[in-house]
C-alpha positions in Angstrom: 176.3 -11.4 -61.1 174.1 -10.4 -58.1 171.1 -8.6 -58.6 170.9 -4.9 -58.5 168.1 -2.3 -57.4 167.8 0.7 -59.7 165.1 3.3 -59.0 164.1 6.2 -61.2 162.9 9.4 -59.6 161.2 12.8 -60.3 158.2 14.7 -60.9 155.3 14.2 -62.6 156.0 13.8 -66.5 159.7 13.6 -66.0 159.9 10.7 -68.4 160.6 8.1 -65.6 158.1 5.3 -67.0 160.0 5.7 -70.7 163.4 5.6 -69.5 162.8 2.3 -66.9 162.1 0.7 -70.0 164.7 1.8 -72.3 167.0 1.4 -69.3 165.7 -2.5 -69.1 166.0 -3.2 -72.5 169.6 -1.9 -72.6 170.7 -4.1 -69.8 168.9 -7.0 -71.2 170.8 -6.8 -74.5 174.0 -6.8 -72.2 172.8 -10.1 -71.2 171.2 -9.3 -67.8 168.0 -10.5 -66.6 165.7 -7.6 -65.6 162.4 -6.9 -64.2 161.0 -3.2 -64.5 158.6 -2.5 -62.4 156.7 0.8 -60.8 155.0 2.2 -57.7 152.7 2.4 -56.1 152.0 -0.9 -57.6 154.3 -4.0 -59.3 152.3 -6.4 -57.6 148.9 -7.9 -57.5 148.0 -6.1 -54.2 150.0 -3.2 -54.9 148.2 -2.7 -57.9 144.6 -2.6 -56.5 146.1 0.1 -53.9 147.4 2.0 -56.8 143.8 2.8 -58.0 143.0 4.3 -54.7 146.2 6.6 -54.6 146.1 7.7 -58.4 142.4 8.4 -58.9 139.8 10.7 -57.3 139.9 14.1 -56.0 143.6 15.7 -54.6 142.3 15.8 -51.0 140.6 12.4 -50.8 143.2 11.2 -48.3 145.0 13.1 -45.7 149.0 12.9 -45.7 149.3 10.3 -43.0 146.2 8.1 -44.5 148.0 8.3 -48.1 151.3 7.5 -46.8 150.1 4.2 -44.9 148.5 3.1 -48.2 151.7 4.0 -50.0 153.6 1.6 -47.4 151.0 -1.1 -47.6 151.6 -1.2 -51.8 155.4 -1.2 -50.7 155.5 -3.9 -48.4 153.5 -6.0 -51.0 155.4 -5.1 -54.0 159.1 -5.8 -52.0 157.6 -8.9 -50.7 156.2 -10.4 -53.7 158.2 -8.7 -56.5 161.2 -7.1 -55.8 162.5 -9.2 -53.4 162.3 -12.6 -54.9 163.5 -11.1 -58.1 166.7 -9.8 -56.4 167.3 -12.9 -54.9 167.0 -14.8 -58.3 170.0 -12.3 -59.5 167.8 -10.3 -61.6 168.2 -6.6 -62.1 165.2 -4.7 -60.7 164.4 -1.5 -62.6 161.5 0.5 -60.5 159.6 3.4 -61.2 159.4 5.5 -58.0 160.4 4.1 -54.4 160.8 5.6 -50.9 162.2 8.8 -52.4 158.9 9.9 -53.9 157.2 9.4 -50.4 159.5 11.6 -48.9 158.7 14.3 -51.6 154.7 13.9 -52.2 153.8 13.1 -48.8 156.2 14.9 -47.0 157.3 18.1 -48.6 154.5 18.0 -51.2 151.8 17.5 -48.2 153.4 18.1 -45.2 153.9 14.9 -43.4 157.0 15.1 -41.1 160.0 13.7 -42.2 160.7 11.5 -39.0 157.2 10.1 -39.8 157.8 8.8 -42.9 161.1 7.6 -41.5 159.7 5.9 -38.9 157.2 4.0 -41.1 159.7 2.9 -43.9 162.0 1.9 -41.0 159.2 -0.8 -39.9 158.2 -1.6 -43.5 161.6 -1.8 -45.0 164.2 -2.4 -42.2 166.5 0.0 -44.3 166.3 -1.9 -47.5 167.5 0.8 -50.3 168.2 1.0 -53.9 171.6 0.3 -55.4 171.4 3.4 -57.5 168.6 6.2 -58.0 168.6 8.1 -61.1 166.9 11.5 -60.4 165.2 13.1 -63.5 164.8 16.7 -62.8 162.4 19.1 -65.1 161.1 22.3 -65.2 157.2 22.0 -63.8 155.3 23.6 -66.1 157.0 21.5 -68.8 156.4 18.1 -66.7 153.0 19.2 -66.3 152.3 19.6 -69.6 153.6 16.4 -70.8 151.4 14.9 -68.1 148.2 16.4 -69.2 149.1 14.9 -72.5 148.7 11.6 -71.5 145.0 12.2 -70.5 142.9 12.0 -67.4 143.4 8.6 -66.2 145.5 8.3 -62.9 145.5 12.2 -62.8 145.1 12.9 -59.1 148.3 14.2 -58.3 148.5 16.0 -61.5 145.5 18.0 -60.4 147.3 19.2 -57.0 148.1 23.2 -57.4 151.4 24.7 -59.0 153.0 25.0 -55.5 152.8 21.6 -54.6 154.7 20.6 -57.6 157.3 23.1 -57.2 157.9 22.0 -53.9 158.5 18.3 -55.1 160.5 19.2 -57.7 162.7 20.7 -54.7 162.5 17.8 -52.5 164.0 15.8 -55.2 167.1 18.1 -55.5 167.3 18.0 -52.1 167.5 14.3 -51.7 170.0 13.9 -54.5 172.4 16.6 -52.6 172.2 14.5 -49.6 172.5 11.3 -51.2 175.5 11.5 -53.5 176.5 8.1 -53.2 173.4 6.5 -54.2 171.6 9.6 -56.5 172.6 10.8 -59.9 170.6 13.7 -61.3 169.7 13.7 -64.7 168.6 16.5 -66.6 165.1 15.3 -68.1 164.3 18.4 -70.1 166.5 16.9 -72.7 165.6 15.0 -75.6 164.6 11.2 -75.1 167.8 9.9 -76.7 169.7 12.3 -74.7 168.3 11.2 -71.3 168.7 7.7 -72.0 172.4 8.1 -72.9 172.8 9.8 -69.8 171.6 7.3 -67.6 173.4 4.7 -69.5 176.4 6.5 -68.4 175.5 6.6 -65.3 174.6 3.2 -64.8 177.6 2.0 -66.6 179.9 4.1 -64.4 178.5 2.6 -61.2 178.1 -0.9 -61.9 181.3 -1.2 -64.5 179.2 -2.1 -67.3 
C-alpha cells in the first residue's frame, strides 16, 4: 500500500505527541511501515531551527520572521524526511504541520492568512496531509498539562491566555472549513479514549 500522510494538530498540551506515538505503534502492529515525526523539526536542519522558535521570550520574533523560520524548517523536513518516507511507501505521522502555522502565526500572532497561503504555495506547492486529526481541549486544561512538562521549549506556552484562546478557535475553524481532511477529536477524554477515537477515524478513512 502506498504511504499515507497523517497530521495531528491542536493547542498546547492537547496530547498530540503522545497520540502520534500511539497511532504509530497501532499502525505498525497492523504491518505498516511508519515514521513518526514532528514540527518544527523532523530533520537535522529543521531541528536546529526549532531551537530558535520554541525557546526565548514570546516577542523574540515578529510574526512574519517567525513564519519564515517555520517554513524554512518545513521545507527541509518535507524534502529530507517526509517526502522520501512517502516515496518508500511508509505511513508518516506528523505532530503539527501547516494548520499550526495558520493558527499560531496567523490567528495567534496576526499575520494575514493570504500571506501565509502565498508562502505555503511557494514552499509546498499545495502538498497537504491525507488526514488531519484535530485534538480539541479547553485552554486552561491544556496549559496546565503543558506546564507539567517543565520550562524547556516553553516559548509559545508563555504567550497570554487570549493568544491560546485564538489558537483554539482557529483550529476549530480549520476543521470546520476542511471536513474532507480534518476529524475533530475530543482531547479532554482520558488517553485511551482519545487513542480509540483516533484509531476509529484512521480506520474509517483508510479502510483498515
